[in-house]
Structures are given as C-alpha cells and as structure tokens.
C-alpha angles and dihedrals in degrees: 000000000000137000122238090272090059095251121134113270114257115215125201109246096162092116094052125096109272125214120210112210136175119212109238117233091243089062092061110129093022126119121259094246092048091051093049090052088058094045097041105033091162089073126066121245092242091053092050091048088052091053090051094051091046092057102250096120123076136177115213088349092304115117115240118196101176115092090201093060108136120235128208100198129262096053119142110237126194119199120190099205108229116218112261111233090203090062088065094047092096097043114126113247129190098240117153116248129197100225113197097177136358136176136149092285109039146005128216117201137179105229117211121224112264097039115117113220103208129027113252144140108334092005108067093142140023093054134135089255090058090049093049093052089054094045095046112016091187088072087078086081093054120079112258088002089285097302110148102172137016142229121204116258094256097039115097131204149063126357133170123223124192116225096197133040089241092054091047092053091049093049092047089053090050090052091049090049089050091233095125108097113220119177124181134188115220133180109222132196113247132023110291110211100204143346125267147142130280109209105179132131116251125209144142114311108257095232107013103060095190091060136069124221145176102273133163091236093051128107122271110276129178129182125181117201138181133188115255101174136347124220132178104285096353140065130204109218136177116225126200116200118220089175131023111225124160110278089353099154093042092050096042096048091048089050091061092048099262111102119186117268109256096014105148094190107040101022094092091212092303101086100101124100110267090242130027133020126332116276105238098224142020107291096237129131131178097228106171133029124184129178145141113266107247093221106034099031090225121140110243133188132192130188132199128198119231112275117253097261095051094039090052091050092050091049091050091051091047092053093046091049093049092050093047093050093045090052091049091052091047091052090052091056092045094058112114111208114221110275093016130274120315111237118203126189118198117190106172103220094015096263132097114277090231137354130220093265093052090048092055092049094058 
C-alpha cells in the first residue's frame, strides 16, 4: 500500500515484540532479506521482505525499507515482529450458525450469503471455519474443522461438516464416488427452453487467473439442469452436480449463454435483472443435500427454502411476468378487426335448440 505521495505506507509496530539481532561476519556482503532468512528461519522470505518494506526492520535504530540493502557484518538489527494474520485463522469466533441437523458424527448447516468458508487472503477471520471452532471446539482435532466441501462466499445453502476424522474420510469418499446429492436453484439470464446436461471440462482461465473457464485442459465437470419456472427475461432452474469443480454451475451456465443473475465475475455485464435494481450477488442457492450417514449407514436428505433476498426476487419476477402476460392477452381481445367483427349464428334446422318451456322441464 502507498500513501498519497506514492511512498510505501509505514505502519506503527512500536507495540509489537522486538527482536535484537547481530549480523554474523559470514553474512557480510549479503542482502538484508537474505540475512534475515538465515537468522529467522521460522519465517518465510516473502514475509520478512514484507516486514522490511512496511518499516518494521531497522539497522542501528534507523528504519531500512529496502530488502536488497547490503550488509557488512556486525550491524545491530531490530525487527518488530508483525502479527501474522494466518496465526489467527483458526481462532474460534462467536458467529451465528443456522444448524439444520447435528449429531455426534456430522453437522448440516444452512450457510448465508456473504460468509466465507475457509480463511484466506483478505479473509483471515470471520469465516465459517472460525464459527465452527467456536460452536464445536472438538473440531480443532479434525482437519479443516471438518469441512469437506465449499460454497462460494455469496452462494447460500446447505453444507455438511464432519465432526470426527472418520466421518470426514467417509464423506470425502462419498464425494469422490459422486454419491452425495447436491441440488442448487439458480436464476439465469434469458429464457431457457428446456433442461439438459453441460458436460465440459472446467479449469483455470488461461489469462484471468482469478477466474475459471471451460478449457480443454480442465478437469471433467458435469452439470444437469432442469427448468423450474420461466419469467420474462429470466429462468429459474435446478442444477444437480455430478462433479464439484470450483464455480462449476456459474461457469457451465455462462458457457451455454445463460449467466447467473447478479454474478459479478461471469455475468459479462449482462447479469442484472432485466428490470429493477441490480441483484447484489449471484442468484445461487444450495437447496437440497443428500448423503449416507457415516455412522448409521442410512440415506438422509435435507432441504432448504430460498433465502429472503432470492425468494423476493423470484416473487417480483413472477408478478411482473403475470402482469405482462395478462396485459398481452387483454390487448389481443381489444383488437378491433377492420370493419368490425363478423358474427355468425348457426341454428341447425333453423329453429331454436330449446325454448323456455323445455328448459324449465329439464
């Protein structure tokens, strides 16, 4: 980061623990970052370079911000150890969870949109993992706090978490065997005529490394979809995943010309609802989750209703579609053919089919 003058941002590390080091004679002629790697092998070179650039390393009490700074040997170096965000990634946090089912073996939750699943760059806290460790501290003994599959930050819906290493292994095997049933509802741009299957490999985008794409070198990916309801300009579909690649539904639906409403990454500028304000996230919800219980061996299925934001959007589209179709039908009846309508009376043998007296007798 830089300040308005274009200079590197200087952070205040005065309250952090400070290490006092002396440059060994054998390090004479080496760079500052290289020397610190030798003296502090528990820290990565990139981390040490970051500390130098951020102003938490000094030589003879004078800050040095250039990692390539040459040393002669014998210098006194001070290092104000910056807190490592990664060290807090597994800290329990009191974050509310919508628990659908829980027993000694597994936990099923309904993840809200906006909640990151795993800690990572820019999100070292406030994640589902942090919430799980607070809710069930024993998950600290299970890899990744028992998480066996992910949902994107802005995708809502059902997830399964293993509460024991044995259950986690079993669920991972079920995922690999493609026996876990995961059904999503997605609102797509455009009017999808019929359901189908997208069988196209998904991999890293060749030029935009933060995106996925359909590429020949990608991993096998298969998505089945069916039409649930059509609206004017949008279609609600249900997608069943046969594989679970990163962003699979979003990439596959975009590849057939129907990006998800609200998708900021794959929408290509056409992800908003035809009328009304932008939807603030991809309209995607993990609606059904089916699996075999790792302990009992019983087949189990859970369902989740659409969250309020997506349900409200669908209801709005439904109302707009109904009104538009009603207006179209009304306009058809209001048309006045040239010369007026032609009225034809057909009476069979030329007499009334029934008279008032006959009608009363029946």
